[in-house]
DOVEX-919025 format. One record per residue (C-alpha): y, z, x. Coordinates in nm, 2 decimals, decimal comma. Layout:
N
Y | Z | X
...
END
This chain:
156
13,95 | -3,90 | 2,46
14,29 | -3,94 | 2,30
14,49 | -3,64 | 2,29
14,68 | -3,80 | 2,00
14,38 | -3,90 | 1,77
14,23 | -3,55 | 1,81
14,55 | -3,39 | 1,71
14,53 | -3,64 | 1,39
14,21 | -3,54 | 1,34
14,26 | -3,17 | 1,33
14,55 | -3,20 | 1,15
14,39 | -3,42 | 0,88
14,07 | -3,16 | 0,88
14,34 | -2,92 | 0,85
14,48 | -3,07 | 0,56
14,15 | -3,12 | 0,40
14,10 | -2,80 | 0,46
14,40 | -2,68 | 0,27
14,39 | -2,86 | -0,01
14,03 | -2,79 | -0,05
14,12 | -2,39 | -0,04
14,42 | -2,41 | -0,29
14,23 | -2,65 | -0,51
13,88 | -2,42 | -0,50
13,94 | -2,10 | -0,33
14,31 | -2,01 | -0,40
14,28 | -2,01 | -0,77
13,99 | -1,72 | -0,81
14,20 | -1,46 | -0,54
14,54 | -1,53 | -0,73
14,35 | -1,47 | -1,06
14,16 | -1,10 | -0,95
14,47 | -1,03 | -0,77
14,68 | -1,09 | -1,12
14,35 | -0,91 | -1,33
14,38 | -0,65 | -1,07
14,77 | -0,63 | -1,05
14,78 | -0,61 | -1,47
14,52 | -0,35 | -1,49
14,70 | -0,16 | -1,25
14,99 | -0,18 | -1,48
14,78 | -0,13 | -1,75
14,63 | 0,22 | -1,61
15,05 | 0,34 | -1,53
15,13 | 0,21 | -1,88
14,87 | 0,42 | -2,02
14,90 | 0,73 | -1,78
15,29 | 0,73 | -1,91
15,16 | 0,69 | -2,26
14,95 | 0,97 | -2,18
15,22 | 1,22 | -2,02
15,44 | 1,12 | -2,34
15,14 | 1,21 | -2,59
15,10 | 1,56 | -2,35
15,46 | 1,63 | -2,35
15,51 | 1,55 | -2,77
15,17 | 1,72 | -2,83
15,30 | 2,05 | -2,59
15,62 | 2,05 | -2,81
15,47 | 2,03 | -3,13
15,21 | 2,30 | -2,98
15,55 | 2,47 | -2,95
15,74 | 2,42 | -3,28
15,36 | 2,51 | -3,47
15,36 | 2,84 | -3,25
15,75 | 2,90 | -3,36
15,68 | 2,85 | -3,70
15,37 | 3,04 | -3,72
15,58 | 3,31 | -3,57
15,85 | 3,31 | -3,83
15,57 | 3,30 | -4,11
15,37 | 3,60 | -3,95
15,72 | 3,78 | -3,95
15,81 | 3,71 | -4,30
15,44 | 3,81 | -4,39
15,49 | 4,11 | -4,22
15,82 | 4,17 | -4,38
15,69 | 4,09 | -4,75
15,39 | 4,34 | -4,66
15,64 | 4,64 | -4,54
15,86 | 4,58 | -4,89
15,54 | 4,61 | -5,11
15,46 | 4,90 | -4,91
15,78 | 5,09 | -4,95
15,83 | 4,93 | -5,32
15,45 | 5,11 | -5,36
15,56 | 5,43 | -5,22
15,88 | 5,40 | -5,42
15,62 | 5,40 | -5,77
15,44 | 5,67 | -5,63
15,70 | 5,90 | -5,58
15,82 | 5,79 | -5,94
15,50 | 5,85 | -6,06
15,47 | 6,18 | -5,90
15,82 | 6,26 | -6,02
15,73 | 6,20 | -6,39
15,44 | 6,35 | -6,38
15,63 | 6,66 | -6,24
15,86 | 6,65 | -6,51
15,59 | 6,63 | -6,75
15,39 | 6,92 | -6,57
15,77 | 7,11 | -6,60
15,80 | 7,04 | -7,00
15,44 | 7,13 | -7,08
15,49 | 7,44 | -6,88
15,79 | 7,55 | -7,03
15,69 | 7,50 | -7,39
15,38 | 7,69 | -7,30
15,59 | 7,97 | -7,12
15,79 | 7,98 | -7,49
15,50 | 7,98 | -7,70
15,43 | 8,30 | -7,52
15,74 | 8,46 | -7,53
15,75 | 8,36 | -7,94
15,38 | 8,51 | -7,90
15,52 | 8,87 | -7,69
15,86 | 8,88 | -7,95
15,63 | 8,81 | -8,23
15,35 | 9,15 | -8,08
15,69 | 9,34 | -8,00
15,83 | 9,26 | -8,32
15,49 | 9,41 | -8,51
15,44 | 9,70 | -8,25
15,83 | 9,75 | -8,32
15,76 | 9,77 | -8,67
15,46 | 10,02 | -8,64
15,66 | 10,25 | -8,43
15,90 | 10,24 | -8,73
15,68 | 10,31 | -9,01
15,55 | 10,58 | -8,80
15,87 | 10,72 | -8,72
15,93 | 10,70 | -9,09
15,64 | 10,86 | -9,19
15,70 | 11,15 | -8,94
16,02 | 11,16 | -9,09
15,96 | 11,16 | -9,43
15,63 | 11,34 | -9,40
15,52 | 11,16 | -9,65
15,25 | 10,88 | -9,65
15,30 | 10,54 | -9,77
15,05 | 10,29 | -9,90
14,91 | 10,06 | -9,66
15,05 | 9,71 | -9,87
15,37 | 9,88 | -9,86
15,34 | 9,93 | -9,46
15,25 | 9,56 | -9,44
15,49 | 9,42 | -9,65
15,80 | 9,65 | -9,47
15,67 | 9,54 | -9,11
15,67 | 9,17 | -9,25
16,03 | 9,22 | -9,38
16,13 | 9,41 | -9,06
15,95 | 9,15 | -8,81
16,12 | 8,86 | -9,04
16,52 | 9,04 | -9,01
16,44 | 9,05 | -8,65
END
């Protein structure tokens, strides 16, 4: 056996094997590797997108929470203002009612004073007539007495 022929045969067999591998074996392997690399890249990109979306969602949630706090503070302020307004209105109504009651009481007191004055006038007139009768020791008729009482009452 010739060593050169064996090396040349092995070289040719190796070349055929390399050609066969490059033609039929290597393309599916490189395609599978490329697909795998593409899937990994897509997965990483999706993870980055998800991370950005999560960050945006957290920012939006924080903004919404801030707005909700501001709106709730405004609502509380409006409720407090309305409560103060209702209290002020109630105070004003109570003040008006008190003034009305005071005015009614004053009018009633004035009527009582007038009634007391009239009674006092009538009593003073009766006392004056009784005193005059005793002084004169004569009796004056009833109609004249009443007329005299009315006259005296109007003068007082």
